[in-house]
C-alpha positions in Angstrom: 79.9 -51.6 -56.5 79.1 -49.2 -53.3 75.7 -47.6 -53.0 76.0 -43.9 -53.3 75.1 -42.1 -50.1 72.8 -39.3 -50.9 72.4 -36.4 -48.3 69.0 -34.6 -47.6 70.0 -31.4 -46.0 67.7 -28.8 -44.1 67.9 -26.3 -41.3 66.8 -26.9 -37.9 67.3 -24.8 -34.7 70.0 -25.0 -32.3 67.5 -26.4 -29.7 66.4 -29.1 -32.4 70.2 -30.0 -32.7 70.7 -30.3 -29.1 67.7 -32.4 -28.7 68.7 -34.5 -31.5 72.0 -35.4 -30.3 70.7 -36.1 -27.0 68.0 -38.2 -27.9 69.7 -40.0 -31.0 73.0 -40.7 -29.1 73.3 -44.1 -30.1 75.4 -44.4 -33.6 73.0 -44.7 -36.7 69.6 -44.1 -34.7 69.2 -40.6 -36.1 69.6 -41.8 -39.4 67.2 -44.8 -39.0 64.5 -42.5 -37.3 64.5 -39.7 -39.9 64.5 -41.9 -42.6 61.6 -43.6 -41.7 59.7 -40.6 -40.8 60.3 -39.4 -44.1 59.1 -42.4 -45.8 56.0 -42.5 -44.0 55.5 -38.8 -44.4 55.8 -39.0 -48.3 53.6 -42.2 -48.3 50.9 -40.2 -46.2 51.2 -37.1 -48.8 51.0 -39.4 -51.8 47.9 -41.2 -50.5 46.2 -38.3 -48.8 47.5 -35.3 -50.7 48.7 -32.1 -49.3 46.4 -32.0 -46.5 48.5 -34.2 -44.5 51.6 -31.9 -45.0 49.2 -29.2 -43.5 48.3 -31.2 -40.6 51.9 -31.9 -39.8 52.7 -28.3 -40.1 49.8 -26.9 -38.1 51.2 -26.1 -34.7 47.8 -26.7 -33.2 47.9 -30.4 -34.3 49.0 -32.5 -31.2 52.0 -35.2 -31.6 49.4 -37.6 -30.4 47.1 -36.5 -33.3 50.0 -37.1 -35.6 50.8 -40.5 -34.4 47.2 -41.9 -35.0 47.4 -40.8 -38.5 51.0 -42.6 -39.2 50.5 -46.2 -39.7 53.8 -47.4 -37.8 53.0 -45.0 -35.2 49.4 -46.2 -34.7 50.9 -49.6 -34.4 53.2 -48.3 -31.4 50.4 -46.6 -29.8 48.6 -50.0 -29.6 51.4 -52.0 -28.5 52.0 -49.6 -25.6 48.5 -50.1 -24.2 
């Protein structure tokens, strides 16, 4: 029996859509990346509470700081050195 495909829908800006279509031009890449980011964000919120969500939402927090907090992103940073 085929697995039911569930959609998670939220609003984005037109600029975010243009960037996503350009950056994730390869078929399936957008789903793969967003799925992983969602899993990691939920994991961090479950482990550390809503303070992690507040950090993500805070416009003064840089992407570099967020990368250091998320386990797979931290690993990527280390591999790029």
